[in-house]
DOBAFI-240709 format. One record per atom (N, C-alpha, C): residue number from 1; atom name; x, y, z. Coordinates in nm, 3 decimals, decimal comma. Layout:
REM DOBAFI-240709
pos:NUM site:CA u:X v:Y w:Z
...
This chain:
REM DOBAFI-240709
pos:1 site:N u:0,072 v:-0,122 w:-0,006
pos:1 site:CA u:0,021 v:-0,009 w:0,030
pos:1 site:C u:0,105 v:0,091 w:0,008
pos:2 site:N u:0,064 v:0,228 w:-0,060
pos:2 site:CA u:0,145 v:0,324 w:-0,093
pos:2 site:C u:0,113 v:0,398 w:0,029
pos:3 site:N u:0,228 v:0,477 w:0,087
pos:3 site:CA u:0,225 v:0,583 w:0,166
pos:3 site:C u:0,238 v:0,733 w:0,118
pos:4 site:N u:0,211 v:0,783 w:0,182
pos:4 site:CA u:0,147 v:0,955 w:0,163
pos:4 site:C u:0,282 v:1,032 w:0,175
pos:5 site:N u:0,286 v:1,073 w:0,096
pos:5 site:CA u:0,426 v:1,186 w:0,058
pos:5 site:C u:0,411 v:1,241 w:0,222
pos:6 site:N u:0,565 v:1,270 w:0,231
pos:6 site:CA u:0,574 v:1,397 w:0,318
pos:6 site:C u:0,592 v:1,572 w:0,244
pos:7 site:N u:0,569 v:1,605 w:0,394
pos:7 site:CA u:0,567 v:1,749 w:0,318
pos:7 site:C u:0,655 v:1,816 w:0,421
pos:8 site:N u:0,652 v:1,941 w:0,330
pos:8 site:CA u:0,792 v:2,031 w:0,372
pos:8 site:C u:0,729 v:2,078 w:0,535
pos:9 site:N u:0,837 v:2,092 w:0,651
pos:9 site:CA u:0,753 v:2,135 w:0,836
pos:9 site:C u:0,677 v:2,256 w:0,773
pos:10 site:N u:0,557 v:2,312 w:0,906
pos:10 site:CA u:0,494 v:2,431 w:0,858
pos:10 site:C u:0,585 v:2,540 w:0,898
pos:11 site:N u:0,704 v:2,495 w:0,943
pos:11 site:CA u:0,753 v:2,658 w:0,987
pos:11 site:C u:0,807 v:2,706 w:0,874
pos:12 site:N u:0,793 v:2,842 w:0,832
pos:12 site:CA u:0,875 v:2,943 w:0,721
pos:12 site:C u:0,948 v:2,911 w:0,707
pos:13 site:N u:1,007 v:2,880 w:0,570
pos:13 site:CA u:1,199 v:2,889 w:0,515
pos:13 site:C u:1,242 v:2,695 w:0,563
pos:14 site:N u:1,136 v:2,615 w:0,703
pos:14 site:CA u:1,197 v:2,522 w:0,656
pos:14 site:C u:1,168 v:2,430 w:0,620
pos:15 site:N u:1,262 v:2,362 w:0,564
pos:15 site:CA u:1,288 v:2,243 w:0,470
pos:15 site:C u:1,269 v:2,098 w:0,454
pos:16 site:N u:1,259 v:2,053 w:0,614
pos:16 site:CA u:1,267 v:1,956 w:0,611
pos:16 site:C u:1,129 v:1,914 w:0,633
pos:17 site:N u:1,171 v:1,766 w:0,567
pos:17 site:CA u:1,046 v:1,679 w:0,553
pos:17 site:C u:0,979 v:1,612 w:0,651
pos:18 site:N u:0,821 v:1,604 w:0,726
pos:18 site:CA u:0,751 v:1,566 w:0,774
pos:18 site:C u:0,705 v:1,451 w:0,732
pos:19 site:N u:0,594 v:1,388 w:0,881
pos:19 site:CA u:0,428 v:1,350 w:0,807
pos:19 site:C u:0,348 v:1,508 w:0,834
pos:20 site:N u:0,406 v:1,579 w:0,839
pos:20 site:CA u:0,288 v:1,615 w:0,920
pos:20 site:C u:0,275 v:1,748 w:0,961
pos:21 site:N u:0,276 v:1,871 w:1,011
pos:21 site:CA u:0,286 v:1,998 w:1,105
pos:21 site:C u:0,503 v:2,072 w:1,065
pos:22 site:N u:0,497 v:2,015 w:1,207
pos:22 site:CA u:0,654 v:2,105 w:1,267
pos:22 site:C u:0,793 v:1,960 w:1,247
pos:23 site:N u:0,885 v:2,012 w:1,238
pos:23 site:CA u:0,975 v:1,898 w:1,204
pos:23 site:C u:0,987 v:1,936 w:1,348
pos:24 site:N u:1,085 v:1,791 w:1,451
pos:24 site:CA u:1,095 v:1,761 w:1,573
pos:24 site:C u:1,194 v:1,878 w:1,595
pos:25 site:N u:1,298 v:1,967 w:1,531
pos:25 site:CA u:1,364 v:2,072 w:1,586
pos:25 site:C u:1,220 v:2,206 w:1,658
pos:26 site:N u:1,135 v:2,247 w:1,538
pos:26 site:CA u:1,048 v:2,344 w:1,557
pos:26 site:C u:0,951 v:2,282 w:1,647
pos:27 site:N u:0,913 v:2,150 w:1,663
pos:27 site:CA u:0,786 v:2,103 w:1,778
pos:27 site:C u:0,911 v:2,177 w:1,948
pos:28 site:N u:1,047 v:2,099 w:1,919
pos:28 site:CA u:1,074 v:2,167 w:2,051
pos:28 site:C u:1,091 v:2,250 w:2,075
pos:29 site:N u:1,073 v:2,340 w:1,994
pos:29 site:CA u:1,137 v:2,571 w:2,015
pos:29 site:C u:0,949 v:2,598 w:2,019
pos:30 site:N u:0,856 v:2,475 w:1,941
pos:30 site:CA u:0,692 v:2,596 w:1,979
pos:30 site:C u:0,698 v:2,509 w:2,118
pos:31 site:N u:0,694 v:2,368 w:2,187
pos:31 site:CA u:0,696 v:2,396 w:2,328
pos:31 site:C u:0,802 v:2,448 w:2,415
pos:32 site:N u:0,866 v:2,551 w:2,436
pos:32 site:CA u:0,993 v:2,592 w:2,517
pos:32 site:C u:0,873 v:2,705 w:2,512
pos:33 site:N u:0,878 v:2,777 w:2,423
pos:33 site:CA u:0,785 v:2,902 w:2,392
pos:33 site:C u:0,728 v:2,911 w:2,463
pos:34 site:N u:0,610 v:2,766 w:2,461
pos:34 site:CA u:0,421 v:2,746 w:2,504
pos:34 site:C u:0,493 v:2,735 w:2,679
pos:35 site:N u:0,595 v:2,684 w:2,709
pos:35 site:CA u:0,568 v:2,666 w:2,910
pos:35 site:C u:0,542 v:2,534 w:2,919
pos:36 site:N u:0,595 v:2,506 w:3,017
pos:36 site:CA u:0,498 v:2,405 w:3,096
pos:36 site:C u:0,394 v:2,462 w:3,156
pos:37 site:N u:0,312 v:2,289 w:3,227
pos:37 site:CA u:0,177 v:2,363 w:3,235
pos:37 site:C u:0,179 v:2,467 w:3,377
pos:38 site:N u:0,273 v:2,393 w:3,470
pos:38 site:CA u:0,260 v:2,530 w:3,600
pos:38 site:C u:0,321 v:2,636 w:3,594
pos:39 site:N u:0,417 v:2,639 w:3,499
pos:39 site:CA u:0,447 v:2,754 w:3,427
pos:39 site:C u:0,332 v:2,893 w:3,360
pos:40 site:N u:0,216 v:2,830 w:3,352
pos:40 site:CA u:0,125 v:2,848 w:3,287
pos:40 site:C u:-0,011 v:2,891 w:3,373
pos:41 site:N u:-0,006 v:2,816 w:3,466
pos:41 site:CA u:-0,058 v:2,807 w:3,634
pos:41 site:C u:-0,156 v:2,703 w:3,669
pos:42 site:N u:-0,142 v:2,590 w:3,610
pos:42 site:CA u:-0,183 v:2,483 w:3,636
pos:42 site:C u:-0,096 v:2,434 w:3,738
pos:43 site:N u:-0,046 v:2,451 w:3,889
pos:43 site:CA u:0,008 v:2,402 w:3,939
pos:43 site:C u:-0,110 v:2,285 w:4,064
pos:44 site:N u:0,004 v:2,293 w:4,114
pos:44 site:CA u:-0,050 v:2,139 w:4,213
pos:44 site:C u:-0,195 v:2,280 w:4,303
pos:45 site:N u:-0,262 v:2,413 w:4,310
pos:45 site:CA u:-0,314 v:2,398 w:4,361
pos:45 site:C u:-0,454 v:2,374 w:4,265
pos:46 site:N u:-0,408 v:2,400 w:4,131
pos:46 site:CA u:-0,536 v:2,421 w:4,014
pos:46 site:C u:-0,553 v:2,255 w:4,034
pos:47 site:N u:-0,461 v:2,115 w:3,991
pos:47 site:CA u:-0,496 v:1,977 w:4,054
pos:47 site:C u:-0,611 v:1,996 w:4,099
pos:48 site:N u:-0,513 v:2,041 w:4,252
pos:48 site:CA u:-0,635 v:1,969 w:4,328
pos:48 site:C u:-0,815 v:2,053 w:4,341
pos:49 site:N u:-0,795 v:2,218 w:4,296
pos:49 site:CA u:-0,882 v:2,195 w:4,245
pos:49 site:C u:-0,942 v:2,145 w:4,153
pos:50 site:N u:-0,941 v:2,095 w:4,044
pos:50 site:CA u:-0,941 v:2,030 w:3,948
pos:50 site:C u:-1,016 v:1,858 w:3,954
pos:51 site:N u:-0,925 v:1,784 w:4,062
pos:51 site:CA u:-1,002 v:1,686 w:4,119
pos:51 site:C u:-1,144 v:1,691 w:4,192
pos:52 site:N u:-1,120 v:1,789 w:4,283
pos:52 site:CA u:-1,231 v:1,814 w:4,369
pos:52 site:C u:-1,310 v:1,869 w:4,295
pos:53 site:N u:-1,352 v:1,948 w:4,216
pos:53 site:CA u:-1,500 v:1,940 w:4,075
pos:53 site:C u:-1,475 v:1,874 w:4,045
pos:54 site:N u:-1,391 v:1,788 w:3,915
pos:54 site:CA u:-1,487 v:1,699 w:3,899
pos:54 site:C u:-1,561 v:1,511 w:3,979
pos:55 site:N u:-1,492 v:1,573 w:4,102
pos:55 site:CA u:-1,536 v:1,449 w:4,236
pos:55 site:C u:-1,682 v:1,486 w:4,271
pos:56 site:N u:-1,674 v:1,652 w:4,243
pos:56 site:CA u:-1,867 v:1,654 w:4,273
pos:56 site:C u:-1,922 v:1,715 w:4,162
pos:57 site:N u:-1,846 v:1,676 w:4,014
pos:57 site:CA u:-1,958 v:1,721 w:3,915
pos:57 site:C u:-1,842 v:1,638 w:3,803
pos:58 site:N u:-1,922 v:1,519 w:3,859
pos:58 site:CA u:-1,830 v:1,301 w:3,768
pos:58 site:C u:-1,935 v:1,354 w:3,636
pos:59 site:N u:-1,998 v:1,413 w:3,536
pos:59 site:CA u:-2,097 v:1,438 w:3,432
pos:59 site:C u:-2,067 v:1,480 w:3,347
pos:60 site:N u:-2,011 v:1,423 w:3,234
pos:60 site:CA u:-2,052 v:1,589 w:3,058
pos:60 site:C u:-2,148 v:1,615 w:3,037
pos:61 site:N u:-2,152 v:1,763 w:3,112
pos:61 site:CA u:-2,245 v:1,846 w:3,014
pos:61 site:C u:-2,298 v:1,836 w:2,933
pos:62 site:N u:-2,224 v:1,822 w:2,842
pos:62 site:CA u:-2,268 v:1,823 w:2,703
pos:62 site:C u:-2,308 v:1,672 w:2,640
pos:63 site:N u:-2,229 v:1,529 w:2,690
pos:63 site:CA u:-2,324 v:1,463 w:2,653
pos:63 site:C u:-2,304 v:1,325 w:2,738
pos:64 site:N u:-2,352 v:1,384 w:2,838
pos:64 site:CA u:-2,325 v:1,308 w:3,003
pos:64 site:C u:-2,240 v:1,123 w:3,018
pos:65 site:N u:-2,125 v:1,128 w:2,974
pos:65 site:CA u:-2,017 v:1,055 w:2,972
pos:65 site:C u:-1,980 v:1,091 w:3,085
pos:66 site:N u:-1,828 v:1,002 w:3,162
pos:66 site:CA u:-1,796 v:1,071 w:3,256
pos:66 site:C u:-1,689 v:1,164 w:3,241
pos:67 site:N u:-1,699 v:1,251 w:3,267
pos:67 site:CA u:-1,595 v:1,355 w:3,286
pos:67 site:C u:-1,482 v:1,361 w:3,330
pos:68 site:N u:-1,395 v:1,473 w:3,252
pos:68 site:CA u:-1,220 v:1,418 w:3,232
pos:68 site:C u:-1,117 v:1,564 w:3,262
pos:69 site:N u:-1,211 v:1,634 w:3,212
pos:69 site:CA u:-1,149 v:1,772 w:3,167
pos:69 site:C u:-1,233 v:1,891 w:3,337
pos:70 site:N u:-1,181 v:1,996 w:3,376
pos:70 site:CA u:-1,231 v:2,066 w:3,441
pos:70 site:C u:-1,233 v:2,174 w:3,360
pos:71 site:N u:-1,318 v:2,242 w:3,274
pos:71 site:CA u:-1,277 v:2,318 w:3,183
pos:71 site:C u:-1,301 v:2,493 w:3,203
pos:72 site:N u:-1,217 v:2,593 w:3,174
pos:72 site:CA u:-1,304 v:2,738 w:3,193
pos:72 site:C u:-1,371 v:2,745 w:3,169
pos:73 site:N u:-1,521 v:2,806 w:3,185
pos:73 site:CA u:-1,592 v:2,816 w:3,081
pos:73 site:C u:-1,703 v:2,952 w:3,075
pos:74 site:N u:-1,752 v:3,064 w:3,041
pos:74 site:CA u:-1,762 v:3,058 w:2,945
pos:74 site:C u:-1,697 v:3,140 w:2,880
pos:75 site:N u:-1,559 v:3,172 w:2,916
pos:75 site:CA u:-1,416 v:3,255 w:2,980
pos:75 site:C u:-1,377 v:3,177 w:2,944
pos:76 site:N u:-1,230 v:3,233 w:2,904
pos:76 site:CA u:-1,082 v:3,081 w:2,859
pos:76 site:C u:-1,037 v:3,119 w:3,060
pos:77 site:N u:-0,921 v:3,050 w:3,113
pos:77 site:CA u:-0,811 v:3,123 w:3,224
pos:77 site:C u:-0,763 v:3,222 w:3,139
pos:78 site:N u:-0,701 v:3,236 w:3,081
pos:78 site:CA u:-0,618 v:3,319 w:3,009
pos:78 site:C u:-0,756 v:3,495 w:3,010
pos:79 site:N u:-0,856 v:3,465 w:2,949
pos:79 site:CA u:-0,927 v:3,594 w:2,980
pos:79 site:C u:-0,942 v:3,628 w:3,150
pos:80 site:N u:-0,989 v:3,516 w:3,176
pos:80 site:CA u:-1,026 v:3,621 w:3,333
pos:80 site:C u:-0,932 v:3,668 w:3,356
pos:81 site:N u:-0,791 v:3,618 w:3,355
pos:81 site:CA u:-0,694 v:3,648 w:3,407
pos:81 site:C u:-0,687 v:3,826 w:3,364
pos:82 site:N u:-0,681 v:3,810 w:3,258
pos:82 site:CA u:-0,727 v:3,932 w:3,197
pos:82 site:C u:-0,751 v:4,044 w:3,215
pos:83 site:N u:-0,889 v:4,012 w:3,277
pos:83 site:CA u:-0,997 v:4,064 w:3,299
pos:83 site:C u:-0,978 v:4,175 w:3,492
pos:84 site:N u:-0,892 v:4,067 w:3,534
pos:84 site:CA u:-0,846 v:4,113 w:3,652
pos:84 site:C u:-0,927 v:4,011 w:3,778
pos:85 site:N u:-0,963 v:3,872 w:3,749
pos:85 site:CA u:-1,029 v:3,792 w:3,782
pos:85 site:C u:-1,001 v:3,687 w:3,927
pos:86 site:N u:-1,024 v:3,753 w:4,019
pos:86 site:CA u:-0,941 v:3,764 w:4,160
pos:86 site:C u:-0,918 v:3,608 w:4,147
pos:87 site:N u:-0,973 v:3,521 w:4,136
pos:87 site:CA u:-1,007 v:3,323 w:4,155
pos:87 site:C u:-1,038 v:3,302 w:4,014
pos:88 site:N u:-0,963 v:3,282 w:3,898
pos:88 site:CA u:-1,053 v:3,209 w:3,757
pos:88 site:C u:-1,087 v:3,071 w:3,804
pos:89 site:N u:-0,988 v:3,070 w:3,875
pos:89 site:CA u:-1,063 v:2,962 w:3,892
pos:89 site:C u:-1,173 v:2,840 w:3,989
pos:90 site:N u:-1,215 v:2,951 w:4,028
pos:90 site:CA u:-1,361 v:2,894 w:4,144
pos:90 site:C u:-1,442 v:2,820 w:4,003
pos:91 site:N u:-1,540 v:2,758 w:4,076
pos:91 site:CA u:-1,567 v:2,700 w:4,061
pos:91 site:C u:-1,794 v:2,762 w:3,945
pos:92 site:N u:-1,758 v:2,844 w:3,976
pos:92 site:CA u:-1,897 v:2,931 w:3,908
pos:92 site:C u:-1,830 v:2,960 w:3,755
pos:93 site:N u:-1,642 v:2,956 w:3,749
pos:93 site:CA u:-1,597 v:2,991 w:3,600
pos:93 site:C u:-1,568 v:2,809 w:3,564
pos:94 site:N u:-1,633 v:2,752 w:3,600
pos:94 site:CA u:-1,569 v:2,558 w:3,583
pos:94 site:C u:-1,694 v:2,492 w:3,498
pos:95 site:N u:-1,715 v:2,385 w:3,398
pos:95 site:CA u:-1,775 v:2,343 w:3,405
pos:95 site:C u:-1,756 v:2,179 w:3,351
pos:96 site:N u:-1,804 v:2,083 w:3,364
pos:96 site:CA u:-1,750 v:1,957 w:3,399
pos:96 site:C u:-1,744 v:1,867 w:3,213
pos:97 site:N u:-1,654 v:1,838 w:3,176
pos:97 site:CA u:-1,644 v:1,800 w:2,953
pos:97 site:C u:-1,598 v:1,657 w:2,976
pos:98 site:N u:-1,607 v:1,531 w:2,879
pos:98 site:CA u:-1,492 v:1,468 w:2,898
pos:98 site:C u:-1,421 v:1,522 w:2,780
pos:99 site:N u:-1,277 v:1,441 w:2,747
pos:99 site:CA u:-1,225 v:1,475 w:2,640
pos:99 site:C u:-1,266 v:1,500 w:2,517
pos:100 site:N u:-1,343 v:1,433 w:2,460
pos:100 site:CA u:-1,407 v:1,462 w:2,339
pos:100 site:C u:-1,437 v:1,532 w:2,306
pos:101 site:N u:-1,551 v:1,572 w:2,419
pos:101 site:CA u:-1,622 v:1,677 w:2,434
pos:101 site:C u:-1,531 v:1,853 w:2,407
pos:102 site:N u:-1,452 v:1,798 w:2,522
pos:102 site:CA u:-1,340 v:1,981 w:2,556
pos:102 site:C u:-1,268 v:1,984 w:2,473
pos:103 site:N u:-1,215 v:1,925 w:2,334
pos:103 site:CA u:-1,157 v:1,931 w:2,221
pos:103 site:C u:-1,205 v:1,994 w:2,096
pos:104 site:N u:-1,372 v:1,941 w:2,101
pos:104 site:CA u:-1,416 v:2,008 w:2,023
pos:104 site:C u:-1,456 v:2,135 w:2,054
pos:105 site:N u:-1,505 v:2,167 w:2,148
pos:105 site:CA u:-1,513 v:2,278 w:2,182
pos:105 site:C u:-1,408 v:2,447 w:2,191
pos:106 site:N u:-1,263 v:2,355 w:2,234
pos:106 site:CA u:-1,154 v:2,360 w:2,235
pos:106 site:C u:-1,121 v:2,434 w:2,065
pos:107 site:N u:-1,144 v:2,372 w:1,983
pos:107 site:CA u:-1,134 v:2,433 w:1,809
pos:107 site:C u:-1,275 v:2,491 w:1,748
pos:108 site:N u:-1,326 v:2,533 w:1,804
pos:108 site:CA u:-1,470 v:2,611 w:1,811
pos:108 site:C u:-1,466 v:2,729 w:1,843
pos:109 site:N u:-1,404 v:2,733 w:1,973
pos:109 site:CA u:-1,441 v:2,903 w:2,058
pos:109 site:C u:-1,252 v:2,945 w:2,036
pos:110 site:N u:-1,172 v:2,832 w:2,083
pos:110 site:CA u:-1,049 v:2,865 w:2,095
pos:110 site:C u:-0,955 v:2,834 w:1,998
pos:111 site:N u:-0,966 v:2,885 w:1,903
pos:111 site:CA u:-0,961 v:2,827 w:1,741
pos:111 site:C u:-0,774 v:2,807 w:1,721
pos:112 site:N u:-0,650 v:2,747 w:1,654
pos:112 site:CA u:-0,517 v:2,745 w:1,713
pos:112 site:C u:-0,497 v:2,735 w:1,599
pos:113 site:N u:-0,334 v:2,772 w:1,521
pos:113 site:CA u:-0,333 v:2,729 w:1,352
pos:113 site:C u:-0,372 v:2,778 w:1,281
pos:114 site:N u:-0,429 v:2,675 w:1,181
pos:114 site:CA u:-0,529 v:2,713 w:1,071
pos:114 site:C u:-0,598 v:2,761 w:1,057
pos:115 site:N u:-0,693 v:2,706 w:1,220
pos:115 site:CA u:-0,842 v:2,728 w:1,201
pos:115 site:C u:-0,835 v:2,865 w:1,266
pos:116 site:N u:-0,716 v:2,953 w:1,349
pos:116 site:CA u:-0,752 v:3,074 w:1,407
pos:116 site:C u:-0,709 v:3,155 w:1,321
pos:117 site:N u:-0,650 v:3,149 w:1,153
pos:117 site:CA u:-0,645 v:3,208 w:1,067
pos:117 site:C u:-0,794 v:3,209 w:1,001
pos:118 site:N u:-0,847 v:3,136 w:1,026
pos:118 site:CA u:-0,980 v:3,135 w:0,954
pos:118 site:C u:-1,058 v:3,188 w:0,987
pos:119 site:N u:-1,017 v:3,192 w:1,166
pos:119 site:CA u:-1,114 v:3,226 w:1,202
pos:119 site:C u:-1,117 v:3,469 w:1,187
pos:120 site:N u:-1,022 v:3,438 w:1,193
pos:120 site:CA u:-0,984 v:3,590 w:1,203
pos:120 site:C u:-1,080 v:3,653 w:1,096
pos:121 site:N u:-1,031 v:3,629 w:0,955
pos:121 site:CA u:-1,070 v:3,650 w:0,857
pos:121 site:C u:-1,255 v:3,613 w:0,757
pos:122 site:N u:-1,242 v:3,578 w:0,940
pos:122 site:CA u:-1,448 v:3,536 w:0,874
pos:122 site:C u:-1,488 v:3,604 w:0,918
pos:123 site:N u:-1,564 v:3,740 w:0,882
pos:123 site:CA u:-1,673 v:3,813 w:0,954
pos:123 site:C u:-1,778 v:3,825 w:1,055
pos:124 site:N u:-1,791 v:3,872 w:1,065
pos:124 site:CA u:-1,886 v:3,814 w:1,197
pos:124 site:C u:-2,030 v:3,807 w:1,112
pos:125 site:N u:-2,116 v:3,779 w:1,224
pos:125 site:CA u:-2,277 v:3,804 w:1,131
pos:125 site:C u:-2,396 v:3,888 w:1,186
pos:126 site:N u:-2,333 v:3,956 w:1,123
pos:126 site:CA u:-2,507 v:4,034 w:1,189
pos:126 site:C u:-2,666 v:4,020 w:1,214
pos:127 site:N u:-2,645 v:4,090 w:1,384
pos:127 site:CA u:-2,771 v:3,989 w:1,442
pos:127 site:C u:-2,886 v:4,050 w:1,340
pos:128 site:N u:-2,988 v:4,062 w:1,284
pos:128 site:CA u:-3,089 v:4,094 w:1,235
pos:128 site:C u:-3,181 v:4,133 w:1,341
pos:129 site:N u:-3,267 v:4,286 w:1,265
pos:129 site:CA u:-3,318 v:4,371 w:1,356
pos:129 site:C u:-3,486 v:4,366 w:1,338
């Protein structure tokens, strides 16, 4: 069975062939820029809050499967911090989701990569009056 041909690295100017996305070197650079989970604010305190929240709210609010993610909703944690929210990890800012629902919702509401470019160029709908 023939394989899919390799494509160049997604980093502009890099000609390294990959099976999609960035080459290993650029992937490491991107992860370094992103920082670890604890540097982004998801430290031991967050892990405890997450665990307690999921214990109290064990079912996904979208599909009723077992919840595994405490999702910040309707604003992301970053947006809550930018607004000056004293406790962005308070239960009032969370909702329980399963991993597939979380990934789907994040892709729709906080797109990254090519999806982010599409979201920027897409005109916002005008509400009918």
